[in-house]
N, C-alpha and C positions, 0 to 999 in steps of 0.2 A: 713431418722436418727431418731430414737427416745428421747424425752428428758425425759422419767421416770427417766432413771437412775439418771438424774443430781439432781431431789427431793426427789429420796428416801430417802437419809438421812435425811431427813427433815419432811418425813412422810406426805409428799404432793403429791405424785405422781400418785394420783385418775386424771386423765385424759383423759376425755371422751367427744367425740362429742355427741351433741344433749343437751337436756336437755333445763333447762329455768326455769320463773316463773314468777309469779306476776309482780317481780320488774324490769325483763328485756326482760322477751316476747315481747310486747308492742314494744319494739324498733327494734325488728326484721324485722318485717312489712316493717321498713323503709330503710333497707338494713345496718341498725348500726351492726358492729360486737359487739358481745358480748361474754363476758367470766361469767360462773356461778360460781365462787366462794363457795365453802363450806366448813366453818370453821369448827373446832375441835366443835363437838357439846354437850359436856360434860354441859355447861352451857349457850351456843348460845340462846337457846328457852327458856331459864328460864323469859326472860323479851321481847322479840323479837315480836314486833306487839303489846305491851301491852302499857299502859298508862305510865310505866315507862321505855319505850325505849325510852331514852334521851341521849344526848351526854355525859353527864355527868358520866355516868355508864358505858360507855365503857373502857375497861382495857388498859392502854395505852400500855402495851406488847404486849398484843394477838394485837389492832392495828396496831401496828409495823411491826409484824411477816407478818401479812396477807398482807400489803402495799409492805411487800419485795418480797412475792411472788408471787402476781401480778405483780410487777414490773420485775421481772425476768422473767416470761412466755411472757410479753410484749416485753423485750428485746429479747429474741430469737425468738418471731413471728418475729420482724421488722428484725433481722439480718439474719435468715434462711429460711423465708419462702418464 
């Protein structure tokens, strides 16, 4: 079963195996399951990994949407994998 159609209406259907990065890559060595969520990059890198990258600058709505996307994916993995 492919899950991409479930996420397509929300423009978060770009699901690929592999990837990683400095934030989660080291965990993979220990067998930790990792998901590399890629948010909409329009504003993401304006302050990402800068001194202004603090929690008070997080857009609440964007955080909620990201949490919903990851929560949905985890649910599907738990139920169907």
